[in-house]
C-alpha positions in Angstrom: 0.1 0.1 -0.2 1.5 3.3 -1.2 0.7 6.7 0.3 0.3 9.7 -2.0 2.4 12.9 -1.4 0.6 15.8 -0.6 -0.3 18.2 -3.1 1.9 21.2 -3.4 -0.2 24.3 -3.8 0.2 26.3 -7.1 2.8 29.0 -6.9 3.4 32.3 -9.2 6.5 31.4 -12.0 9.7 32.2 -9.8 11.3 33.7 -12.9 8.3 36.4 -13.5 10.1 39.6 -13.6 8.0 42.3 -15.1 7.8 46.1 -15.2 11.3 47.0 -14.2 13.4 47.5 -17.3 13.9 51.1 -16.9 15.4 50.6 -13.2 17.9 47.8 -14.7 18.8 49.8 -17.5 19.7 52.6 -15.3 21.8 50.3 -12.8 23.5 48.5 -15.8 24.3 52.2 -16.8 26.3 52.6 -13.5 28.0 49.6 -13.8 29.2 50.2 -17.4 30.4 53.7 -16.3 32.2 52.4 -12.9 29.7 54.2 -11.0 28.9 51.5 -8.7 32.7 50.8 -7.9 34.4 54.4 -7.3 34.0 54.6 -3.5 30.2 55.5 -3.6 26.9 53.8 -3.0 23.4 53.6 -4.5 20.5 52.7 -2.2 17.5 51.4 -3.6 14.6 52.5 -1.1 11.1 51.3 -1.0 8.5 49.4 0.8 8.8 45.9 1.9 7.9 43.4 -0.8 8.3 46.1 -3.3 11.1 44.2 -5.5 14.5 45.5 -4.1 15.8 42.2 -3.6 15.1 41.0 -7.3 16.8 44.2 -8.4 20.0 43.4 -6.4 19.9 39.6 -7.7 19.7 40.8 -11.4 22.3 43.9 -10.8 24.7 41.1 -9.1 24.5 39.1 -12.4 25.1 42.4 -14.7 28.0 43.0 -12.3 29.7 39.6 -12.6 29.2 39.7 -16.4 31.0 42.9 -16.6 33.9 41.7 -14.8 33.1 43.0 -11.5 33.9 41.1 -8.1 30.6 40.9 -6.1 30.2 40.2 -2.5 26.3 39.6 -1.5 25.2 40.4 2.2 21.9 39.5 3.2 20.8 41.2 6.8 19.0 39.3 8.9 17.1 40.5 12.2 18.4 37.3 13.7 21.9 38.3 13.1 21.6 41.9 14.1 22.7 41.2 17.7 25.9 39.3 16.4 28.8 41.5 15.9 29.7 41.2 12.3 27.1 38.6 11.9 25.7 39.5 8.4 29.5 40.2 7.1 30.7 36.9 8.5 27.6 35.1 6.8 28.3 36.9 3.6 31.9 35.8 3.4 30.9 32.3 4.1 28.3 32.2 1.4 30.9 33.5 -1.1 33.4 31.0 -0.1 36.1 33.4 1.4 37.9 32.3 4.6 37.4 35.2 7.2 39.0 35.1 10.9 39.7 38.0 13.0 42.1 38.1 16.4 40.2 39.3 19.5 39.5 43.0 19.6 40.3 43.7 16.0 37.1 42.6 14.3 36.0 45.5 12.9 39.4 46.6 11.3 39.9 42.8 9.8 36.5 42.8 8.1 37.5 46.2 6.7 40.7 44.5 5.6 38.7 41.9 4.0 36.4 43.9 2.3 39.2 45.8 0.9 41.1 42.6 -0.4 38.0 42.2 -2.9 39.0 45.3 -4.8 42.6 44.5 -4.6 43.4 44.4 -8.5 39.9 44.6 -9.7 36.6 46.8 -8.9 34.5 45.2 -6.7 30.9 45.8 -5.7 29.5 45.0 -2.3 25.6 44.2 -2.7 23.8 44.3 0.6 20.2 43.5 1.1 17.8 45.0 3.9 20.4 47.4 4.9 18.4 48.7 7.6 18.8 45.2 9.4 22.6 45.7 9.5 24.2 45.1 12.7 26.6 48.0 14.0 29.8 46.3 13.6 29.3 45.3 9.9 28.4 48.8 9.4 31.7 50.1 10.8 33.6 47.7 8.8 31.9 48.8 5.6 32.3 52.4 6.5 36.0 52.0 6.8 36.5 50.0 4.0 34.9 52.5 1.8 37.8 54.9 3.3 40.4 52.4 2.9 43.3 52.7 0.2 41.2 50.6 -2.2 37.9 52.4 -1.4 37.7 54.1 -5.0 37.6 50.6 -6.3 34.9 49.3 -4.0 31.4 50.5 -4.2 28.0 49.4 -2.6 24.5 48.6 -3.7 22.0 48.3 -1.0 18.4 47.8 -0.6 16.7 49.3 2.4 13.3 50.4 3.7 12.3 54.2 3.7 13.0 54.5 7.3 15.4 52.4 9.3 14.1 50.7 12.7 17.1 51.9 14.6 19.0 54.5 12.9 22.4 54.1 14.5 25.6 52.3 12.9 24.9 52.4 9.2 23.4 55.8 9.3 26.4 57.4 10.0 28.1 55.8 7.0 25.2 56.9 4.8 25.5 60.5 6.3 29.0 60.7 5.2 28.7 59.3 1.8 25.9 61.9 1.1 27.8 64.7 2.6 30.8 63.6 -0.1 28.3 63.7 -2.9 29.0 59.6 -3.2 25.5 58.3 -2.2 22.6 58.2 -4.8 19.0 57.4 -3.2 16.9 55.6 -6.0 13.5 55.2 -4.7 11.5 52.0 -6.0 8.0 52.3 -6.6 5.0 50.1 -7.4 4.5 48.3 -10.6 2.6 50.1 -13.1 -1.0 48.9 -14.2 0.4 47.6 -17.4 3.2 45.8 -15.6 0.6 44.2 -13.3 -1.4 43.1 -16.0 1.7 41.7 -18.0 2.6 39.8 -14.8 -1.2 38.4 -14.2 -1.5 37.5 -17.9 1.9 35.5 -17.7 0.8 33.5 -14.8 -2.9 33.2 -15.2 -3.1 33.1 -19.0 -5.4 36.0 -19.6 -7.3 37.1 -16.7 -10.3 39.5 -17.4 -9.7 43.3 -17.1 -11.9 43.8 -13.8 -9.9 41.3 -11.9 -6.8 43.1 -13.3 -8.2 46.5 -12.1 -8.8 44.8 -8.8 -5.2 43.4 -8.5 -4.1 47.0 -9.3 -6.0 48.7 -6.5 -5.8 46.0 -3.8 -2.0 45.7 -4.3 -0.8 49.0 -5.2 1.8 47.2 -7.4 3.6 45.8 -4.8 5.4 42.6 -6.3 5.0 40.5 -3.0 1.4 41.2 -2.6 0.7 40.8 -6.4 2.5 37.0 -6.0 0.5 36.3 -2.9 -2.9 37.0 -4.9 -1.5 35.4 -7.8 -0.8 32.2 -5.9 -4.4 32.2 -4.3 -6.0 32.6 -7.5 -4.3 29.7 -9.2 -5.2 27.8 -5.9 -8.7 28.7 -6.4 -9.3 27.9 -10.1 -11.5 29.7 -12.6 -13.9 32.3 -10.9 -17.5 31.9 -11.0 -20.3 34.5 -12.2 -20.2 38.0 -10.6 -17.7 40.9 -10.0 -14.2 39.4 -9.5 -12.9 39.5 -6.0 -9.2 39.1 -4.9 -9.1 36.0 -2.6 -8.2 36.1 1.1 -4.7 34.6 1.5 -4.0 31.0 3.1 -2.9 31.2 6.6 0.6 29.9 5.4 0.7 32.6 3.0 -0.7 35.4 5.1 1.8 34.7 7.8 4.8 34.5 5.2 3.2 37.8 3.9 3.2 39.6 7.2 6.7 38.4 7.9 7.9 40.4 5.2 6.4 43.7 6.3 7.2 43.3 10.2 9.9 42.3 12.4 9.4 39.1 14.3 8.2 39.8 17.9 8.3 43.4 17.4 5.2 45.5 18.4 4.7 47.0 14.6 2.6 44.3 13.5 -0.1 44.4 16.3 -0.1 48.2 16.1 -0.7 47.9 12.3 -3.4 45.2 12.9 -5.3 47.6 15.3 -5.1 50.3 12.5 -6.4 47.8 10.1 -9.3 46.8 12.4 -10.0 50.9 12.5 -9.0 51.8 9.1 -9.3 54.5 7.8 -8.4 56.5 10.8 -6.5 59.5 11.9 -3.1 60.5 13.8 -5.5 61.9 16.5 -6.7 58.5 17.3 -3.2 56.8 17.3 -3.0 56.6 21.3 -6.6 54.8 21.0 -5.0 52.5 18.3 -2.0 52.0 20.6 -4.2 51.2 23.6 -6.2 48.4 21.7 -2.7 46.9 20.5 -1.2 47.0 23.9 1.4 49.8 22.8 2.5 52.5 25.5 0.9 55.8 24.7 4.2 57.5 24.6 5.2 55.1 21.3 1.8 55.9 19.6 2.9 58.7 17.7 6.4 57.1 16.6 4.7 53.8 15.7 2.1 55.6 13.4 4.8 57.9 11.7 6.9 54.5 11.1 3.7 53.2 9.3 3.6 56.1 7.1 7.2 56.3 6.6 7.1 52.7 5.4 4.4 53.2 2.9 1.8 51.3 4.9 -0.4 54.2 5.5 -1.1 56.9 3.2 -3.0 60.0 3.6 -6.6 60.0 2.4 -7.7 63.4 2.8 -9.1 65.4 5.6 -6.3 64.4 8.2 -7.3 60.9 7.7 -5.0 57.9 6.7 -5.8 54.7 5.2 -4.0 51.4 3.9 -2.4 51.8 0.9 -2.3 48.0 0.1 -6.1 46.5 0.5 -4.6 42.9 0.5 -2.3 43.8 3.4 -5.0 45.5 5.5 -7.2 42.5 5.0 -4.5 40.0 5.8 -3.7 42.0 9.3 -7.5 41.9 9.9 -7.4 38.2 9.3 -4.6 37.5 11.5 -6.4 39.5 14.1 -9.4 37.3 14.3 -13.1 37.8 14.6 -13.3 37.6 18.2 -10.5 40.4 18.9 -12.0 42.5 15.9 -15.5 42.8 17.9 -13.9 43.7 21.1 -11.8 46.1 19.6 -14.6 47.6 17.9 -16.8 48.0 20.9 -13.9 49.2 22.9 -13.0 51.7 20.4 -16.7 53.1 20.5 -16.8 53.3 24.2 -13.3 55.3 24.3 -14.4 57.4 21.3 -17.5 58.6 23.0 -15.8 59.4 26.2 -13.1 61.5 24.5 -13.5 65.4 24.0 -15.6 65.9 20.8 -13.4 66.4 17.6 -15.2 67.1 14.2 -15.1 63.3 12.8 -15.9 61.8 16.0 -19.5 61.0 15.1 -18.4 59.6 11.9 -15.8 57.4 13.6 -18.4 55.8 16.0 -21.0 55.2 13.0 -18.2 53.6 10.9 -17.2 51.4 13.9 -20.9 50.3 14.2 -21.1 49.6 10.5 -18.8 46.9 11.1 -20.2 44.9 14.1 -23.6 46.0 14.5 -26.2 43.3 15.2 -30.0 43.0 14.1 -32.0 45.0 16.8 -29.1 47.3 18.2 -31.0 50.6 18.7 -27.8 52.2 19.6 -26.1 51.4 16.2 -29.2 52.3 14.0 -29.5 55.7 15.7 -25.8 56.2 15.0 -25.9 54.9 11.6 -29.2 57.2 10.8 -27.5 60.3 12.2 -24.5 59.7 9.9 -26.5 58.8 6.7 -28.0 62.4 7.2 -24.7 64.1 7.7 -23.4 62.4 4.7 -26.2 63.1 2.7 -26.1 66.7 3.1 -22.9 66.7 1.2 -23.7 64.1 -1.4 -27.0 62.0 -1.8 -25.5 58.8 -2.6 -23.2 59.0 0.2 -25.9 58.7 2.5 -27.2 55.1 1.2 -24.7 52.8 3.0 -25.4 54.1 6.1 -29.3 54.0 5.7 -29.3 50.6 4.2 -27.2 49.3 7.0 -29.7 50.7 9.5 -32.4 49.3 7.4 -30.7 45.9 7.6 -30.8 46.1 11.7 -34.4 47.1 11.8 -36.4 43.8 11.7 -39.8 44.3 9.8 -41.7 43.9 13.2 -39.7 46.8 14.8 -41.6 50.1 15.2 -38.7 52.0 13.6 -38.8 49.8 10.5 -41.0 51.9 8.5 -39.4 55.2 9.3 -36.1 53.8 8.6 -37.1 52.4 5.5 -39.0 55.7 4.2 -35.7 57.6 5.0 -33.7 55.2 3.1 -36.1 55.4 0.3 -36.1 59.1 0.4 -32.2 59.0 -0.1 -32.4 56.7 -2.6 -34.6 59.4 -4.9 -32.2 62.0 -3.9 -29.6 59.9 -5.3 -31.5 58.9 -8.5 -32.4 55.6 -7.7 -36.3 55.8 -8.0 -36.8 52.0 -8.8 -35.0 51.0 -5.4 -36.6 53.6 -3.6 -40.3 52.6 -4.5 -39.0 49.1 -4.0 -38.0 49.8 -0.3 -40.4 52.7 0.4 -43.8 52.1 -0.8 -44.9 49.1 1.7 -43.3 51.1 4.4 -45.4 54.2 3.8 -48.6 52.5 4.3 -47.5 51.9 8.0 -47.0 55.6 8.8 -49.8 57.5 10.8 -51.6 59.9 8.4 -50.0 63.6 8.5 -47.7 66.2 6.6 -44.5 63.9 6.8 -46.6 61.0 5.0 -47.8 63.3 2.3 -44.8 64.4 1.5 -43.4 61.2 1.2 -46.6 60.0 -0.9 -45.7 63.0 -3.5 -42.2 61.8 -3.7 -43.0 58.2 -4.2 -45.6 58.9 -7.0 -43.0 61.0 -8.7 -40.4 58.3 -8.4 -43.0 56.1 -10.1 -43.6 58.5 -12.8 -40.0 58.6 -13.5 -40.0 54.8 -14.0 -43.2 55.1 -16.4 -45.4 53.2 -13.8 -48.6 55.6 -14.5 -51.1 53.4 -13.1 -49.2 52.5 -10.0 -48.6 56.4 -9.4 -52.4 57.1 -9.9 -53.5 54.4 -7.5 -50.7 56.0 -4.9 -51.8 59.6 -5.1 -55.7 58.4 -5.1 -55.2 56.5 -1.9 -53.3 59.1 0.0 -55.6 62.0 -1.3 -58.5 59.6 0.3 -56.7 59.8 3.7 -56.6 63.6 3.6 -60.3 63.9 3.3 -61.1 67.6 3.3 -57.5 68.7 4.3 -55.3 69.8 1.6 -51.8 69.2 0.6 -50.5 71.4 -2.3 -47.7 69.2 -3.2 -49.6 66.0 -3.3 -52.3 67.8 -5.2 -49.8 69.1 -7.8 -48.3 65.7 -8.5 -51.7 64.0 -8.5 -52.5 66.7 -11.3 -49.3 65.5 -13.2 -50.5 62.1 -12.7 -53.8 62.5 -13.9 -52.5 64.5 -17.0 -50.1 61.8 -18.0 -52.7 59.1 -17.9 -55.1 61.4 -20.2 -57.4 62.6 -17.5 -57.2 66.0 -18.4 -60.4 67.4 -16.8 -59.3 66.0 -13.5 -55.8 67.2 -14.0 -57.0 70.7 -14.6 -59.4 70.8 -11.3 -56.3 69.6 -9.4 -53.9 72.0 -10.8 -56.5 74.9 -10.2 -56.6 73.7 -6.4 -52.9 73.5 -6.2 -52.4 76.9 -7.4 -55.5 78.4 -5.5 -53.5 77.1 -2.3 -50.3 78.8 -3.4 -51.8 82.1 -3.6 -53.3 81.7 -0.2 -50.0 80.5 1.5 -47.5 83.3 1.8 -44.3 83.5 4.3 -40.4 83.8 4.2 -39.7 80.7 5.7 -37.7 78.4 3.3 -40.1 75.5 3.8 -42.9 77.5 2.5 -40.6 78.5 -0.3 -39.5 74.8 -0.8 -43.0 73.7 -1.0 -43.8 76.4 -3.7 -40.8 75.3 -5.6 -41.9 71.6 -5.8 -45.6 72.4 -6.7 -44.5 74.9 -9.4 -42.2 72.3 -10.8 -45.0 69.7 -10.7 -47.5 72.2 -12.6 -44.6 72.9 -15.1 -44.5 69.1 -16.1 -48.0 68.8 -16.3 -48.2 71.8 -18.9 -45.5 70.0 -20.8 -47.6 66.9 -21.2 -51.0 69.0 -21.6 -50.1 71.7 -24.1 -50.9 74.9 -22.5 -48.3 77.5 -23.7 -49.8 80.6 -22.2 -50.0 78.9 -18.9 -46.5 77.4 -18.8 -44.8 80.8 -19.3 -46.5 82.1 -16.3 -45.6 79.1 -14.5 -41.8 79.3 -15.5 -41.9 83.2 -14.4 -43.2 82.1 -10.9 -40.6 79.5 -10.6 -38.0 81.8 -11.5 -38.9 84.0 -8.8 -39.3 81.2 -6.3 -35.9 79.6 -6.9 -34.3 82.9 -5.5 -36.0 82.4 -2.1 -35.3 78.5 -1.8 -32.9 76.5 0.0 -30.0 74.8 -2.4 -31.9 71.7 -2.6 -35.3 73.3 -3.6 -33.3 75.5 -6.2 -31.8 72.3 -7.7 -35.4 71.2 -8.4 -36.1 74.6 -9.6 -33.5 74.8 -12.1 -34.2 71.2 -13.4 -37.9 72.2 -14.1 -37.0 75.5 -15.7 -34.4 73.8 -18.0 -37.0 71.1 -18.7 -40.2 73.7 -19.3 -37.9 76.0 -21.2 -36.6 73.0 -23.7 -40.3 72.0 -23.9 -41.1 75.6 -24.7 -38.2 75.8 -27.3 -36.7 79.0 -25.6 -33.4 77.8 -26.0 -31.7 80.8 -24.6 -33.4 80.5 -21.3 -32.9 76.9 -21.3 -29.3 77.0 -21.9 -29.1 79.7 -18.7 -31.1 77.5 -16.7 -28.7 74.6 -17.4 -25.8 76.8 -16.9 -27.3 77.6 -13.2 -28.1 74.2 -12.4 -24.3 73.2 -13.0 -23.1 75.9 -11.0 -24.7 74.2 -7.9 -22.5 72.3 -5.8 -23.0 68.4 -6.1 -24.9 68.3 -3.3 -29.0 68.7 -2.2 -30.5 66.0 -4.3 -29.2 67.4 -7.5 -28.6 64.0 -8.6 -32.3 63.4 -8.7 -33.0 66.0 -11.0 -30.2 64.9 -13.6 -32.8 63.1 -15.7 -35.0 66.4 -16.3 -31.2 68.1 -16.9 -30.2 65.6 -19.3 -33.8 65.3 -21.4 -33.6 69.2 -21.4 -29.8 69.7 -22.7 -30.5 66.8 -25.3 -33.7 68.8 -26.3 -32.4 72.1 -26.6 -29.2 70.5 -28.5 -31.9 69.2 -30.9 -33.5 72.5 -31.6 -30.2 74.6 -31.9 -29.3 72.0 -34.5 -26.4 70.9 -32.5 -27.2 67.3 -33.2 -23.7 65.7 -32.5 -23.8 67.3 -28.8 -27.5 65.9 -28.7 -26.4 62.3 -29.7 -23.5 62.6 -27.3 -25.6 63.3 -24.3 -28.2 60.6 -25.2 -25.9 58.1 -25.7 -24.0 58.8 -22.5 -27.3 59.1 -20.5 -29.3 56.2 -21.8 -27.8 53.2 -19.9 -27.4 54.5 -16.4 -31.1 56.0 -16.6 -32.1 52.6 -17.9 -30.3 50.7 -15.0 -31.9 53.1 -12.4 -35.3 52.1 -13.9 -36.1 55.8 -15.3 -38.0 54.6 -18.3 -39.8 57.6 -18.8 -36.8 59.6 -19.3 -35.1 56.8 -21.5 -38.2 56.9 -23.8 -38.1 60.7 -24.4 -34.3 60.6 -24.9 -34.7 57.4 -27.7 -37.5 59.4 -29.4 -35.2 62.7 -29.7 -32.1 60.2 -31.0 -34.3 58.5 -33.4 -35.7 62.0 -34.9 -31.9 62.9 -35.4 -31.1 60.1 -37.1 -33.9 59.9 -39.3 -33.2 63.4 -40.2 -29.7 62.6 -41.2 -30.8 59.8 -43.2 -29.6 57.0 -41.1 -33.0 55.4 -41.4 -32.1 51.6 -40.2 -30.2 52.9 -37.1 -33.4 55.1 -36.3 -35.6 52.2 -36.6 -33.5 50.3 -34.2 -33.6 53.0 -31.8 -37.7 53.0 -32.0 -37.7 49.4 -31.3 -35.6 49.9 -28.2 -37.8 52.9 -27.1 -40.9 50.4 -27.8 -39.4 47.8 -25.5 -39.1 50.5 -23.0 -42.8 51.6 -22.9 -42.9 54.6 -25.5 -46.6 55.5 -26.3 -47.6 54.1 -29.7 -48.7 57.4 -30.8 -45.2 58.8 -30.6 -43.5 55.7 -31.9 -45.8 56.0 -35.1 -45.3 59.7 -35.5 -41.2 59.1 -35.4 -41.9 56.1 -38.0 -43.8 58.2 -40.1 -40.8 60.7 -40.0 -38.4 57.9 -41.4 -41.0 57.0 -44.2 -41.4 60.7 -45.4 -37.6 61.3 -45.4 -36.9 58.0 -47.1 -39.7 58.9 -49.9 -42.6 57.0 -48.4 -44.8 59.7 -47.5 -47.8 57.7 -48.7 -47.3 54.9 -46.3 -46.5 57.8 -43.6 -49.6 59.2 -44.0 -51.7 56.0 -43.8 -49.9 55.2 -40.7 -50.6 58.4 -39.1 -54.6 58.3 -40.1 -55.0 55.0 -38.7 -53.4 56.0 -35.2 -55.8 59.0 -35.3 -58.9 56.9 -36.2 -58.0 54.6 -33.3 -58.2 57.4 -30.8 -57.0 57.3 -27.3 -54.7 60.1 -28.4 -54.2 63.3 -26.0 -51.8 66.3 -25.3 -48.5 66.2 -26.4 -48.6 62.9 -28.2 -51.9 63.9 -30.3 -49.9 67.1 -31.1 -46.9 65.3 -32.4 -48.9 63.1 -34.5 -51.3 65.8 -36.0 -47.8 67.7 -36.9 -46.3 64.9 -38.6 -49.5 64.3 -40.6 -49.4 67.8 -41.9 -45.8 67.3 -43.0 -46.8 63.8 -44.5 -49.8 65.7 -46.2 -47.5 68.1 -47.8 -45.0 65.8 -49.2 -47.9 63.6 -50.7 -48.9 67.0 -52.4 -52.3 67.3 -50.4 -52.8 71.2 -49.4 -56.0 70.7 -48.2 -55.0 67.5 -46.0 -52.2 69.9 -44.6 -54.6 72.8 -43.7 -57.1 70.2 -42.0 -54.7 68.7 -39.8 -53.3 72.3 -38.6 -56.6 73.6 -38.3 -57.5 70.5 -36.1 -54.5 71.5 -33.7 -55.8 74.8 -33.5 -59.4 73.8 -32.8 -57.9 71.7 -30.0 -55.9 74.5 -28.5 -52.6 72.6 -28.8 -50.7 75.3 -31.0 -49.8 77.5 -28.1 -47.4 75.0 -26.3 -43.9 75.8 -28.0 -42.0 77.7 -30.5 -41.0 74.8 -32.2 -44.2 73.4 -32.9 -45.6 76.8 -33.6 -42.9 77.7 -36.3 -43.6 74.1 -37.8 -47.1 74.7 -38.3 -46.2 78.2 -39.7 -44.0 76.7 -42.2 -46.1 73.8 -43.3 -49.1 76.0 -43.5 -47.2 78.4 -45.8 -45.6 75.7 -48.0 -48.9 74.0 -48.5 -51.0 77.4 -49.7 -48.1 79.2 -51.2 -48.7 82.0 -48.8 -45.3 83.6 -47.9 -46.5 85.4 -44.9 -46.6 82.2 -42.6 -43.1 81.2 -43.9 -41.6 84.6 -43.2 -43.5 84.6 -39.7 -41.9 80.9 -39.2 -38.6 82.1 -40.3 -38.9 85.0 -37.7 -39.8 82.5 -34.9 -37.2 80.2 -35.6 -34.5 83.1 -35.9 -35.6 84.5 -32.6 -35.1 81.2 -30.9 -32.2 79.9 -33.0 -33.9 76.8 -34.2 -31.4 76.0 -36.4 -33.1 73.0 -38.4 -36.3 75.1 -38.9 -34.2 78.2 -40.2 -33.0 75.8 -42.7 -36.4 74.8 -43.5 -37.9 78.0 -43.8 -35.2 79.1 -46.3 -35.7 75.9 -48.4 -39.8 76.9 -48.4 -39.0 80.3 -49.1 -36.7 79.5 -52.2 -39.2 76.9 -53.3 -41.8 79.8 -53.1 -39.7 81.9 -55.3 -38.5 84.3 -52.5 -35.0 85.0 -53.6 -34.4 81.4 -54.6 -30.7 81.6 -55.0 -29.7 83.0 -51.8 -32.6 81.1 -49.8 -32.0 77.7 -51.5 -28.2 78.3 -51.3 -28.4 79.1 -47.4 -30.6 76.2 -46.8 -28.4 73.6 -48.5 -25.2 74.7 -46.4 -27.2 74.6 -43.3 -28.4 71.1 -43.9 -25.3 69.9 -44.6 -24.0 71.7 -41.6 -26.4 69.6 -39.6 -25.9 66.4 -41.5 -29.5 66.3 -42.6 -28.8 64.7 -45.9 -32.5 64.0 -47.1 -33.5 67.9 -46.8 -29.9 68.9 -48.2 -30.7 66.6 -51.3 -34.2 68.7 -51.5 -32.6 72.0 -51.5 -29.8 70.9 -53.8 -32.6 69.4 -56.4 -34.3 72.7 -56.2 -31.2 74.5 -57.1 -30.8 72.4 -60.0 -33.8 72.6 -61.2 -33.5 76.5 -61.6 -30.4 76.3 -63.2 -28.3 77.3 -59.8 -25.3 76.2 -58.7 -25.1 73.8 -55.7 -22.6 74.9 -53.2 -19.8 72.2 -52.5 -19.3 71.5 -48.8 -15.6 71.6 -48.0 -14.2 67.9 -47.5 -12.3 67.4 -44.4 -11.6 64.5 -42.1 -9.7 66.5 -39.6 -12.5 66.3 -37.1 -13.3 62.6 -37.1 -13.2 60.5 -33.8 -10.9 57.4 -34.0 -13.9 55.0 -34.5 -15.3 57.3 -37.5 -11.6 57.1 -38.9 -11.4 53.4 -38.6 -15.0 53.1 -40.4 -13.9 55.4 -43.2 -10.3 53.5 -43.5 -12.3 50.0 -43.8 -14.4 51.9 -46.6 -11.2 52.9 -48.4 -10.1 49.2 -48.5 -13.7 48.7 -50.4 -14.8 46.5 -47.2 -18.8 46.1 -47.3 -20.9 47.2 -44.1 -21.3 43.7 -42.9 -17.4 43.1 -43.0 -16.7 46.2 -41.4 -19.2 45.5 -38.5 -17.5 42.1 -37.7 -14.1 43.7 -38.0 -15.1 46.5 -35.4 -17.7 44.4 -33.1 -20.4 46.7 -34.4 -23.8 45.8 -35.7 -24.5 46.6 -39.1 -26.9 49.6 -38.3 -24.6 51.3 -36.2 -22.1 51.2 -39.1 -24.5 52.4 -41.4 -25.3 55.3 -38.7 -21.4 55.9 -38.7 -21.4 56.0 -42.6 -24.1 58.6 -42.3 -22.4 60.8 -39.7 -19.3 60.6 -42.2 -20.9 61.7 -45.2 -22.4 64.5 -43.1 -18.8 65.6 -41.6 -16.9 65.2 -44.9 -19.4 66.5 -47.3 -19.0 63.2 -49.4 -22.2 61.8 -51.0 -20.9 58.3 -51.4 -18.5 55.4 -50.5 -16.4 56.3 -53.7 -16.2 59.9 -52.8 -15.2 59.1 -49.3 -12.4 56.7 -50.2 -10.9 59.2 -53.0 -11.2 61.9 -50.5 -9.1 59.8 -47.9 -6.8 58.7 -50.7 -6.0 62.3 -51.1 -4.8 63.0 -47.7 -1.3 63.4 -46.9 0.7 60.8 -45.6 0.5 60.1 -42.1 -2.4 62.1 -41.2 -4.4 60.6 -39.0 -7.5 63.0 -38.6 -8.6 61.5 -35.3 -9.9 64.1 -33.0 
């Protein structure tokens, strides 16, 4: 019967040495120039495990190959009490005999070192110089001063600060004073070097794991090796975000031995800091007390951890561990029982100390680690810290509130209050889906009153942002029923908005009038009243953006402007967001831009995150109106993902519809259809989807199909507000393209009859232009151009000039200007119409300047593949894109370069100067 040998745990490759090419090249240069054999010294200084020994090993090999004599001396803390212990061990390892008469040990050792340089240059290579015994240090000092000193040099590795700066310190000071000492700091490996190491050891780890290793080790090779060996032992990871494994007990102990001297109190002091991390110099005595270190030594021990690179400044007078892997190893070495005892003791000690600025934060942070369910003391501390953190950063409150909620069981009387406070913080941090999941059930457990009513309005708004209109309507109905005859303007205004969004315009108008009447009755200078007024006005602005009442929205915006001046910062954030949203809807581009600027000027506090969706939609819509379509697309593409992840489908729908409109206007019809399919999946109203699909069909030459689609949608009924307005406007455009002036006038008259024409400048300008174009009356065309000019509605300015030119008003100038502006916008279908009109009249079509200097790297890559003759499908495969996305890039390329075809684009690239990249 045979027994199997124990399985050896996987280890990182011993020969793996990366990221030190620059340091080695520098050291090799010194060897070549004699800089390490001329009576001087080079000290490699760096934290434990940083790779100094590996550099010494390779430098020793380089020195030997260059013909230098090398003596390696490895200092050991166990040999420090032994006079000449390090040098004797070095001589023995090199096979050199050494004996000294009693009383002459140091001179004899110095003579032996001198003999190394007798007849040939020599280098003394000393590892862990800070551990060198005093006798060896004295011998080295004498040898460097001796007759062969100029032929003897020293290359050493040491920590940033010696443990006991005695013997070797005087040698280094003398060399430094003589200009013969070079200090060479050894830093952590770069992120690229860490990636190279892990790739070589693990065979292609995922990028997130590499990033975690960079952050957890700060590029320290010893820590990196430890992490790599644990990853090899663990095997392939599962699903979820990558995490660095905790070192096994043997590896953990070996790792800590590299950083801390055996039997010294530094490690226990560092363990206390790891448990309390992050901390400050002010709490060093507290840490010392927990670790059993004398108070008198606390500051010196703290400074030593900083000097050794174990702790680093974290801002605000606080310090944290530079290496998360080392911190976790120290925490694990401490053990859970001791950690909890230290936490409890630290809380008690902090509460008895004189108050200092971060005292409550420190107490709450300690509770965060050890509190158990039902710990009322911990819950109170966590909630208080959450409120404090949330005042500066809404998202900063969430960890504290969530932990407090986890410690409060559902049966606890405080559970509901903790849940709604958490939900309110989530709303302010821009996470409405998570907020309603936590807060709606808890809301029903609160007693009726002002606080519950405010929260109900907040939750109704959160449901609206998610596009959950029916749920929002049920919530406001339930909460209003609880109020009976009492009135709450905030809940009333929110209810009005909900009813408007669900098509109940009569009820919405009634509730809006009640909310306004309540505002008129309530006056007062206090900021609570001003804040409520702002929130009510903001709700009513949103209502009038859904149910078109242009005259009312102008009045509401003026009142909101005035109210914003009296509000607290949080209320002002709400006001500026609603102002930007309202002005963007109104088409008042100048005032919208001003409101956006004011919102950006607010500090990143006060719940501004909750209003970011309004600001994003306003910015995108304003950019579309201004004709800054590239900016609009950039804003939309960067915002859709985060908003969708937060569950804000109502905003995602609006952004996708704007995106589709821009793409269709630029002729990127397949890409526009793809965006509309995504909008449909997000729950966009069918009427708006049909309006944008009709827009694509019109511009691609299928006006009859577009007209039929829109007529079917109108016949189906159920449209109201802005959805009905959009469908009727698109129908007027389709009738015009189909050559039916009567149909255009009928659609526009229907808009007037329904009272929808006063909503916004953009819609009003479109109506004027389509009416004038259909009837041949230039007066509406001139009025439309005047309105577009007043608000810098660039796409409509170009359309007005096109229609005026077609109507015979200065055709050469107007058609030419229209063609140029449509080219600038990248509106290829419209530019083709202007160019065709110019040619029909025998007028010259302006040739846009062809250029590639403003292309992005991706656009340049697409263009180069086009130049090589690749079809769209091959381009998509090569770049990892969809065919639709490639088509969208091509449309943008034609717009930016002025080219009309693939052949023209390829010729333009061939004509570029050699070496030009064109990437922006």
